[in-house]
N, C-alpha and C positions, 0 to 999 in steps of 0.2 A: 578777713573774709572767712566765712565758715561754709564748708561744703559737706553734705551728708548724703551718701548714696548707698543703696542696698540692692542685693539680688538674692534669689533663692537658687541654691546649688543642689542638684540631686545626688548628694553624697553626705555622709556623716561629717560632723565637725572634725573628727580625727583624720578622715580622708582628705578634707579640704586643707587642714593644717599641713599634711604631708606635701601639698602643692605650694604652700607659701612659706614654710619654715626655712627653706633654702633661699636666703635673700638674694644670692647671686643670680638665681633663676628668674627674678622679677622682671628682668629685661625681656624674657620670653613672652610676657603678657602685658607689660606696661609699654605702650607705644612711645610715651614721652621719656622713657629711661633708655638712653643709648648704651651706657656701660656702668658697671659698678666696680669700684676698686676699694678693697678693704684697707683701712688704716690700722686696724688692730689684727693680731694673729687670730683672735676669736672670730668665728664666722656666724655665731648665733647666740641668742640670749642677751640679757641686760648687760649693757656696757659695750656691745659690739658697735664699732664706728666704721663708717664707710663714706665714700664720695660717690655720688651718682651724677654722671653727665646727663643733664636733662635738656631736652629740646622740645620747645613748643613754637611751631612755626619758625620764624627767623631768630627767635630768642634762644640762646644757648647759655646755660649756666651750670656750674658745679654745685650741687646741693650736698652740703655736709650734713650727715645724719648720724644719730646715736639711737640705738634701741634702748628704750626706757622701761618697757613692760614686755614680759614674755611669759604668757600663761598658755602652754600647749593646748591646742584645740579650743581656745577661748579668746585670747587677745594678744595682739602685738602692738606696742606703742613706739612712736618715733618722735625724736626732737629734731627739728630742722634748724641748722645753724649756719647756713650759707647766705647767699644774697637774699633769698627768701627765708624768713624765719617763722617759727611756729611749732605746732605739735599736730600729730596725726595718729590714728590708730585703726586697726582692723579688729572688728568684733565678730566672733563666730558664735551663733546660737542654734542649738538643736530645735527644730520645729516640732519635734515629737513624732514625726513620720519618716525619720531616717534622712531628712534633708537638712541643709544648713542655711540659715539666714545670715548672709555675709554683709556686714556694713563697713563702709570706709568713711571715716570722718577726718576732716582736716580743718585746722584753724591756722591760716597763713597770713603773713604780713609782708607787703611789698615795700622795698626801699623808696625813697623819694624819687630817684631817677627812673623808677619803673612806674611812676605816677602815684605812689602811695595809695591812699584809700580810693582815689578815682581809678587808678590802674587795677586795683582789686575788683572794683565793680565791673569794669570792662572785661577783665580776665576771667571772672567767675563762670560765665556761660561757656567759654572756650574750654576751661579746665573740666567743667562738668561733662561736656560732650566727650572729651578725650577719656576721662575716667570711667564714664558709662561704658564706652567701647572696651576699656581695659577690663572692666568687670565681666563683660561678655566673653572676652578671651580667657580670663581666669576660670570662669564657669566651664567652658569647653575643655580647658586643660585639666582641671580637677576631675571632671566627669570621665574624661578619657583615661587618665592615670588610675583612677579608682576602678574602672572597669577592667583595665589590664591587670591590676593587682588582684582583683577578685578572680579573674580567669586563671592567673598563675597559681593562686591558692587552691582553686578547684582542681586544676591539673595535678598539682603536687599531692593533694588528698586522694585523687583517683589513682595516681601511681602508687602511693603508699598502700591503698586498699588492694591494688593488684598484686603488690609484692607480698602482702600478708596472706592473700588467698592462695598464692603458690607455694608459700613456705610450709 
């Protein structure tokens, strides 16, 4: 089963990356991710391994994942090695106007006891609906965090200007 979803986020790719590079924080915007437990000491970058307790309706599974690609502000790739197997990635692209086109692609395979290919066909619209809502939450999170960072930077700059004016 292949799923491809995109959204436009009113932040630069660097600002959006700041909201997704902390893998542990994905539970804040992914409704289907209940918890993330790292298997490695490493928390980011290629080779990072973690288990994600995933819940979709009554189905609960532990998704074992490894980060396979890590290009800050551009791309994060994941290999799924749990009950559901496959690969996924986030792509971040600058739209040339200070915004980010954020795309989420997954190629997943269900085991026979989840219906195999038939289960994938039935599950696809459910996962698409959940992940579209996840992208809406990510957009809100990234835009909120970027606005706060810009305000902090402006406040720091104004304070520095004020100090230099009185010196």
